N, C-alpha and C positions, 0 to 999 in steps of 0.2 A: 656368810651360813648359804647364804641362796648358792652362794659360786657351788659348795660344799655337795649337800645336793646334785646339781647337777652334774658333778666329775662325778659323782658314788654313781651316777645312772651313766654316762656315759663307761664309764669303766667297765660297771656289771653287765655291760650289752658288747664289751670287746671280752671279757673273759666269758661267758657265753655263748659268743660265738664263734672263740676262737677253740674253745672246747668241744664245743662238735665241728667242728673243721669250715666251717660258714664267713672262717670272717671278713672273706673280700663281695657273698653280700651283704652285710652290713656298711661295708666304703662304699661297696655302687649306692648305695642306700642312701648314705650319708650324701654322696656328692652326686646323686640326682636332685639332691633336698637343694643342697646349695646353688647347685646350675638353675634349677627354678625358683629361687629366691631371688637370685641376681636378675633373673630375665624379667620377671615380674615389680621388681625395684625400677629397674631404671624403662621398664617400658611405661612405668606413671610414670618415675619424676624429671625425665628429658622431656615426655610431652607441657607438662605443671612450670618446667623454668626455658622451654621455651614461650607460655601462652604468655609469661610472666615478663618479657623481657618484649616482648610486640606488644601487649598494655601498658609499660612504658616508653616504649618508643611514641610507640600512637596516643598517648594523650594526651588529653586540650592545655594547653593554657592558656588560660582566661587574659583577658584585660588589663591594664593598670586600673581602670575606672573601679572597678568592686573590687577592695582589697580583699574582702570575708572568706572565699574560695583561694585569696594566692598564699591566705595564711595559713592557708590548711595545707598546700601543699607543698611551704615549705614546713611543717609542722614535721609531715610522712615523708619528704625529700630520702633525711637520713638512715629511719628504716629501711630506705629499699636493697641496698647489701644484703641486712639478714633477712629479707624477704624471700630474696630469690632463693636459699639456700637453703631459713628455715626451715617453707612449708612444702618444698617439694622434699626433703628427707622422709619427714613423717605419712606423709604421704605415701612416697615407693615402701615402706620399710611395710605399713598396712597392705598394701598392695603384693607387697611380697611376700608373705602371709597368708 
């Protein structure tokens, strides 16, 4: 239902601008929005990916004397790959918008 309303709005805009002879204005505006969104997305998500990667590589490893931090580290270890992509994606979407 939501996709239908989005499509209806876009199609109405295309018909309106085409009727007035200014379809190129609409397409230029859409291209500008897409480029700005992608710029914001990349400008936010790339530094976050780099930060997460650096934080992961420079993390402290605990000695085997105290097993409590090792248990936490072992529990979080499988989530590293998920965090590398799940955290920057939504942050990039918010920044791009």
